[in-house]
C-alpha positions in Angstrom: -5.4 16.1 12.8 -3.4 13.4 14.5 -1.3 16.1 16.3 -4.6 17.5 17.7 -5.6 14.0 19.0 -2.2 13.5 20.6 -2.5 16.9 22.3 -6.0 16.1 23.4 -4.9 12.8 24.9 -2.1 14.4 26.8 -4.4 17.1 28.1 -6.8 14.4 29.4 -4.1 12.4 31.1 -1.2 14.2 32.8 2.2 13.4 31.3 4.3 10.9 33.1 7.1 12.4 35.1 10.7 12.1 34.2 12.4 10.1 31.6 9.4 7.8 31.1 7.3 10.7 30.0 9.9 12.1 27.7 10.4 8.7 26.1 6.7 8.1 25.6 6.3 11.5 24.1 9.2 10.9 21.8 7.8 7.5 20.8 4.4 9.0 20.1 5.9 11.7 17.9 8.2 9.3 16.1 5.4 6.8 15.5 3.2 9.6 14.1 6.0 10.8 11.8 6.7 7.2 10.6 3.0 6.6 10.0 2.7 9.8 7.9 5.9 8.8 6.0 4.5 5.3 5.2 1.2 6.7 4.1 2.9 9.2 1.9 5.0 6.5 0.3 1.8 4.4 -0.4 0.1 7.4 -2.0 3.2 8.2 -4.1 3.4 4.6 -5.3 -0.2 4.7 -6.4 0.2 8.1 -8.1 3.3 6.9 -10.0 1.7 3.6 -10.9 -1.4 5.4 -12.3 0.7 7.8 -14.3 2.7 5.0 -15.8 -0.3 2.8 -16.5 -2.2 5.7 -18.2 0.8 6.5 -20.3 1.3 2.9 -21.3 -2.4 2.4 -22.1 -2.4 5.6 -24.2 0.7 4.3 -26.1 -1.0 0.9 -26.4 -4.2 2.4 -27.9 -2.5 4.8 -30.3 0.0 2.3 -31.6 -2.5 -0.6 -31.9 -0.2 -3.0 -30.1 -1.0 -6.6 -29.2 -3.8 -7.3 -26.8 -1.4 -9.1 -24.4 0.4 -5.8 -23.7 -2.8 -4.5 -22.0 -2.7 -7.5 -19.7 0.9 -6.9 -18.9 0.1 -3.2 -18.0 -2.7 -4.5 -15.6 -0.2 -7.0 -14.2 2.4 -4.3 -13.4 -0.3 -2.0 -12.0 -1.7 -4.7 -9.8 1.7 -5.5 -8.4 2.3 -1.8 -7.5 -1.2 -1.6 -5.8 -0.3 -4.7 -3.7 2.9 -2.9 -2.7 1.0 0.2 -1.8 -1.4 -1.9 0.4 1.6 -3.3 2.3 2.8 0.2 3.1 -0.7 1.3 4.2 -0.9 -1.7 6.5 2.5 -0.9 7.9 1.3 2.7 8.6 -1.8 1.3 10.4 0.4 -1.0 12.6 2.7 1.9 13.5 -0.2 4.1 14.4 -1.3 1.7 17.0 2.1 0.6 18.2 2.4 3.0 21.1 0.0 2.6 23.9 -3.0 1.3 21.9 -6.5 1.3 23.2 -8.8 -1.6 22.7 -10.8 0.5 20.2 -7.7 1.3 18.2 -6.7 -2.4 18.2 -10.2 -3.3 17.0 -10.0 -0.8 14.2 -6.5 -2.1 13.3 -7.9 -5.7 13.2 -10.7 -4.7 10.8 -8.5 -2.6 8.6 -5.8 -5.3 8.5 -8.5 -7.9 7.6 -9.9 -5.8 4.8 -6.5 -5.0 3.4 -5.3 -8.6 3.6 -8.5 -9.7 1.9 -7.9 -7.1 -0.9 -4.3 -8.0 -1.2 -5.1 -11.8 -1.4 -7.5 -11.3 -4.3 -5.2 -8.8 -6.0 -2.3 -11.3 -5.8 -4.6 -14.0 -7.3 -5.4 -11.7 -10.2 -1.8 -10.8 -10.6 -0.8 -14.5 -10.7 -3.5 -15.2 -13.3 -2.3 -12.3 -15.4 1.3 -13.6 -15.1 0.2 -16.9 -16.4 -1.7 -15.3 -19.3 1.4 -13.1 -20.1 3.7 -16.1 -20.1 1.3 -18.0 -22.4 1.4 -15.1 -24.8 5.2 -14.9 -24.7 5.4 -18.6 -25.5 3.0 -18.3 -28.4 5.0 -15.3 -29.7 8.3 -17.3 -29.5 6.7 -20.3 -31.3 5.5 -18.0 -34.1 8.9 -16.4 -34.4 10.5 -19.9 -34.6 8.4 -20.8 -37.6 
């Protein structure tokens, strides 16, 4: 769909003559390619994280492991979601890097705000889970020492 939009933009405004036009076209195409690559990486990170988390949860439920393992699974999953959000934000920035309009900048600001908000609270939850996991590890080591 983005290719169609770029083609529609170039049809509305005549291409710049000479080297400037060639470089702008190259930058637009490169930015689009980089945006798609970053979005693909973000999706791949989420897909792999979901598969790993489901496998670990299944293993956790069937083996009747300690409750703190479920929190560690959530911790790792939360960390990968935060990483995915960073890649998605990078893709949004790249999408508006070349000749952005005020509308595109406004959308980027809203999207960046929402993703930053989500990432902030996700990081807080991850930090809490890390503290809980550390407390469980300390209790386990104290029990082993007895």
